[in-house]
DOFIZA-990896 format. One record per residue: residue number from 1; x, y, z of N, C-alpha, C in turn. Coordinates in steps of 0.05 Angstrom, whole numbers, plus 32768, in hexadecimal, padded with zeros to 4 digits. Layout:
BEGIN
i,n.east,n.north,n.up,ca.east,ca.north,ca.up,c.east,c.north,c.up
NUM,X,Y,Z,X,Y,Z,X,Y,Z
...
This chain:
BEGIN
i,n.east,n.north,n.up,ca.east,ca.north,ca.up,c.east,c.north,c.up
1,7F6B,8E9C,82F7,7F5F,8E9B,831A,7F68,8E80,831B
2,7F84,8E80,8321,7F95,8E5D,8335,7F7D,8E56,834E
3,7F68,8E45,8348,7F54,8E30,8360,7F65,8E20,8369
4,7F82,8E11,8366,7F89,8E00,8375,7F8A,8E01,8392
5,7F87,8E14,839C,7F9B,8E19,83B1,7F79,8E15,83C7
6,7F5D,8E19,83B7,7F47,8E1D,83C7,7F43,8E00,83B9
7,7F4A,8DEB,83A6,7F3C,8DD9,83A0,7F3D,8DB8,83AD
8,7F35,8DAA,83AE,7F46,8D9A,83C2,7F53,8D7B,83AB
9,7F57,8D7A,83BE,7F6D,8D60,83AA,7F62,8D48,839B
10,7F5B,8D42,8379,7F52,8D35,8370,7F5E,8D0C,8381
11,7F72,8D0F,8396,7F81,8CF5,839F,7F88,8CFA,83C9
12,7F6A,8D0B,83CB,7F80,8D0D,83E4,7F7C,8CF4,83EF
13,7F80,8CDA,83F1,7F91,8CCA,8404,7FAF,8CC0,83F9
14,7FB0,8CC7,83DD,7FC7,8CC5,83D2,7FDD,8CE1,83DD
15,7FD8,8CF8,83E3,7FDC,8D13,83EE,7FE4,8D0B,8407
16,7FD1,8D02,8416,7FD0,8D01,8437,7FEB,8CF3,843B
17,7FEF,8CD3,8428,8009,8CC5,842D,801E,8CD5,8423
18,801C,8CE1,8410,803A,8CF6,8409,803D,8D0A,841E
19,802C,8D11,8422,802D,8D28,843C,803F,8D1A,8452
20,802F,8D05,845F,803A,8CF1,8478,804B,8CEC,8478
21,8050,8CE0,8462,8068,8CD1,845B,8084,8CD8,8449
22,8081,8CEF,8439,808F,8CF6,842B,8091,8CE6,8407
23,8083,8CCC,840C,8081,8CB8,83FA,8066,8CAE,83EA
24,8062,8CB2,83D1,8047,8CA8,83B9,804A,8C8F,83D0
25,8027,8C8B,83CF,8022,8C6E,83DB,802C,8C53,83CF
26,802B,8C56,83B2,8038,8C3D,839A,8054,8C3E,839F
27,8064,8C5E,83B1,8085,8C46,83AC,8089,8C43,83CF
28,8070,8C46,83E2,807D,8C2C,83F2,807A,8C13,83FF
29,8072,8C08,83F0,8079,8BE2,83EA,8093,8BDC,83DC
30,80A1,8BFC,83D0,80BB,8BEC,83C9,80DA,8BF1,83DE
31,80C8,8C04,83EB,80D8,8C04,840B,80DE,8BF5,841B
32,80CE,8BE0,8417,80C8,8BBF,8436,80C8,8BAE,8431
33,80C6,8B92,843F,80C7,8B82,843F,80B5,8B7B,845E
34,80A8,8B5C,8455,80A5,8B5D,846C,8089,8B6B,8484
35,807F,8B6A,8496,807D,8B7D,84AE,8071,8B95,849A
36,8088,8BA8,8494,8082,8BC4,848D,8081,8BC0,846F
37,8084,8B9F,8462,806E,8BAD,8442,805E,8B9F,843D
38,804A,8B95,8455,8030,8B8D,8457,802D,8BA9,8465
39,8029,8BC0,8471,801E,8BD6,847E,802D,8BE9,846A
40,8039,8BEC,8454,8042,8BF8,8435,8024,8BF4,8426
41,8018,8BDE,8429,800D,8BD6,8411,7FEB,8BE8,8419
42,7FF8,8BE2,8439,7FCF,8BEB,8444,7FCD,8C03,8443
43,7FE8,8C13,8449,7FE0,8C30,8449,7FDA,8C39,8424
44,7FE6,8C25,840D,7FE3,8C2D,83F6,7FB9,8C24,83F5
45,7FB6,8C09,8406,7F9A,8C08,83F7,7F8E,8C17,83FA
46,7F8C,8C1D,841D,7F79,8C39,8427,7F80,8C57,841A
47,7F95,8C5F,8415,7F96,8C77,83FF,7F8C,8C71,83E6
48,7F8A,8C5D,83D5,7F73,8C54,83BA,7F61,8C59,83CB
49,7F64,8C47,83E2,7F31,8C4E,83E2,7F2C,8C61,83E1
50,7F3E,8C7C,8401,7F32,8C93,8405,7F34,8CA4,83E6
51,7F47,8CA0,83D5,7F46,8CA5,83B9,7F28,8CAC,83A4
52,7F22,8C8A,83AF,7F10,8C75,83A0,7EF3,8C8A,83AC
53,7EF7,8C8F,83D0,7ED3,8C99,83D3,7EDA,8CB4,83CC
54,7EEC,8CC8,83D0,7EF0,8CDA,83C1,7EE4,8CE5,83A9
55,7EE5,8CCF,8398,7EDF,8CD6,8375,7ECC,8CD3,837C
56,7EC3,8CBD,838A,7E9E,8CB5,837F,7E82,8CCC,8388
57,7E9A,8CD0,83A2,7E85,8CF2,83BB,7E87,8D08,83AA
58,7EA4,8D0E,839B,7EA4,8D21,8389,7E99,8D25,8371
59,7E95,8D0C,8368,7E78,8D05,8352,7E65,8D04,8355
60,7E52,8D03,8374,7E3C,8D01,8372,7E3B,8D1B,8380
61,7E4F,8D23,8394,7E47,8D4C,8391,7E49,8D56,837D
62,7E57,8D4D,8367,7E4D,8D6A,834A,7E3C,8D5F,8335
63,7E35,8D3B,8336,7E15,8D3F,832B,7DFE,8D55,8338
64,7DFE,8D4A,8350,7DEC,8D61,835E,7DED,8D7D,8362
65,7E04,8D86,8361,7E04,8DA7,8359,7DFF,8DAD,8337
66,7DFC,8D93,8325,7DFB,8D9D,830E,7DDB,8D9B,8302
67,7DD2,8D8B,8322,7DB8,8D83,8323,7DA3,8DA3,8328
68,7DB0,8DAA,8332,7DA9,8DBE,8349,7DAA,8DD7,8331
69,7DBC,8DD3,8325,7DC7,8DF4,8318,7DBA,8DF2,82FC
70,7DA9,8DD7,82E9,7D96,8DD0,82D7,7D7F,8DDD,82E9
71,7D76,8DD0,82FE,7D64,8DDE,8302,7D67,8E00,830E
72,7D6E,8E08,8309,7D6F,8E20,831E,7D6C,8E3C,82FE
73,7D75,8E29,82E9,7D7A,8E32,82CA,7D58,8E2A,82C6
74,7D52,8E18,82CF,7D36,8E09,82C4,7D39,8DFF,82A5
75,7D4A,8DF6,82A8,7D55,8DE9,8291,7D4F,8DC1,8297
76,7D47,8DC3,82A4,7D3F,8D9D,82B4,7D27,8DA1,82C0
77,7D12,8D92,82C0,7D07,8D8D,82D4,7D08,8D8C,82EE
78,7CF6,8D8F,8300,7D01,8D8D,8326,7CF4,8D74,8332
79,7CF7,8D6B,832D,7CEB,8D54,834A,7CD5,8D53,835A
80,7CBF,8D50,835E,7CB1,8D63,8377,7CBC,8D4E,838D
81,7CC3,8D3A,8389,7CC5,8D32,83A4,7CE1,8D39,83AF
82,7CF4,8D3D,83A6,7D14,8D52,83B1,7D24,8D45,8395
83,7D24,8D6F,8393,7D40,8D6B,837E,7D4E,8D58,8385
84,7D61,8D5D,839D,7D78,8D50,83A4,7D73,8D32,83C1
85,7D5D,8D26,83B6,7D53,8D0E,83CA,7D60,8CF7,83D2
86,7D61,8CF3,83B9,7D73,8CDC,83BA,7D99,8CE6,83AE
87,7D9E,8CF7,83A2,7DC0,8D03,83A1,7DC8,8D04,83BF
88,7DBD,8D14,83CF,7DBF,8D26,83F1,7DC4,8D01,83FD
89,7DB3,8CEF,8402,7DBF,8CD5,840E,7DDB,8CCC,840D
90,7DD9,8CCC,83E6,7DEC,8CC3,83DE,7E14,8CD0,83EA
91,7E06,8CEC,83E5,7E1F,8CF6,83EF,7E2A,8CF9,8403
92,7E10,8CF6,8420,7E12,8CF8,843A,7E1E,8CDE,8436
93,7E17,8CC6,842C,7E2A,8CAA,8434,7E43,8CA9,8429
94,7E45,8CA9,8418,7E5B,8CBC,8402,7E77,8CCE,841F
95,7E71,8CE0,8425,7E74,8CF7,8443,7E82,8CE7,844B
96,7E70,8CD5,845D,7E6C,8CBE,8477,7E90,8CAB,846C
97,7E84,8C9C,8453,7E9C,8C8C,8448,7EB2,8C91,844C
98,7EC0,8CB1,8439,7ED9,8CC6,8434,7ED7,8CC1,8452
99,7ECB,8CD4,8468,7ECE,8CD9,8483,7EE8,8CBC,848E
100,7EE0,8CA6,848E,7EE7,8C9B,8496,7EFD,8C87,848B
101,7F02,8C91,847C,7F1B,8C82,8462,7F2A,8C8F,8468
102,7F21,8CA9,8473,7F3B,8CC1,8477,7F48,8CC2,849A
103,7F33,8CAB,84AE,7F42,8CA9,84C1,7F49,8C8A,84BA
104,7F3D,8C7B,84AE,7F54,8C5C,84A8,7F72,8C62,849B
105,7F6C,8C77,8492,7F8D,8C7F,847A,7F92,8C80,8497
106,7F97,8C98,84A4,7FA2,8CA8,84B7,7FAE,8C8C,84CE
107,7F99,8C7E,84D6,7FAA,8C65,84E5,7FBC,8C59,84DE
108,7FBA,8C4E,84B7,7FCD,8C38,84B5,7FE1,8C52,84B0
109,7FDE,8C60,84A5,7FFB,8C6F,84A6,800A,8C73,84C2
110,7FFD,8C74,84D2,8009,8C81,84F5,8019,8C5C,84F0
111,800C,8C46,84F1,8015,8C2B,84F1,8031,8C29,84E6
112,8025,8C32,84C5,803A,8C32,84B7,8056,8C45,84CB
113,8053,8C58,84C9,8069,8C6C,84E0,8075,8C55,8500
114,805B,8C4A,850D,8070,8C38,851A,807F,8C2E,850D
115,807C,8C18,84FF,8080,8BF5,84FD,80A7,8C0B,84EA
116,809B,8C1E,84DD,80BA,8C21,84CF,80CE,8C34,84DC
117,80BB,8C3D,84EE,80CE,8C4D,84FF,80F2,8C51,8505
118,80FB,8C59,8507,811A,8C4D,850F,8118,8C4C,8524
119,8122,8C31,853D,811E,8C2E,854E,8137,8C2B,8555
120,8142,8C3B,857D,815F,8C33,857F,8165,8C12,858B
121,8184,8C07,8580,8184,8BF5,857E,817E,8BEE,85A4
122,8172,8BE8,85A9,8176,8BCE,85C7,819A,8BBB,85CF
123,81A3,8BD5,85DC,81B1,8BC8,85E4,81BE,8BB9,8603
124,81B5,8BA0,8607,81BA,8B88,8617,81D2,8B97,8637
125,81C9,8B91,864A,81DF,8BA3,8663,81F6,8B83,8661
126,8206,8B96,8667,8215,8B80,8665,821D,8B6B,8679
127,8211,8B67,868C,820E,8B53,86A0,81F6,8B40,869E
128,81E3,8B45,8687,81CD,8B3D,8686,81CD,8B1F,8680
129,81C8,8B0D,8686,81C7,8AF3,866A,81AB,8AE1,8669
130,81A9,8AD9,8655,8191,8ADB,8645,8184,8ACD,8658
131,816D,8AB9,8662,8153,8AAB,8670,8143,8A9F,865F
132,8157,8A84,865F,813C,8A6C,8649,8122,8A73,8658
133,8110,8A71,8643,80F9,8A75,863F,80E9,8A5D,864F
134,80CE,8A51,865F,80C8,8A3F,8664,80C7,8A30,8658
135,80C4,8A30,864B,80BD,8A0E,8637,80D8,8A0A,862D
136,80EC,8A23,8627,810A,8A10,8626,811A,8A0B,8638
137,8114,8A0C,864F,810E,89FF,866E,8116,89E2,866D
138,80F7,89E1,8663,80E8,89C8,8669,80F0,89AA,8658
139,8106,89BD,8640,8107,89AD,8627,8118,89A2,8633
140,8131,89B2,863D,8147,89A4,8651,814D,8994,865B
141,8131,898E,866F,8130,897E,867F,8131,8966,867D
């Protein structure tokens, strides 16, 4: 049975960058220099951060599922204070961190797109003459 269609990606940050930019996060830094390079690095870091938080979230959820499975099967003792008291809080925190990481990566991707978008070249009006800045005018006096 193929469950790949129903299982989430193990690296949602990298996948999000690939879908949005058609490049792997690690490839972006080789395409630019200057400001674009800074944004490419930020996109890569945000993608790695999301992948890391997602891995932590997945690990915590899998540990909780294992604990519940063992409790149901009667193969482990059940904590009278609550089977998931600690892990539920940890999972909630990681879920919030994951959602925040998705938002931050989306913002980084949008900024990257804006800075790297092909901008039309502005052609100066044929009769326009450059006007010196106020500071430049003061230095001429």
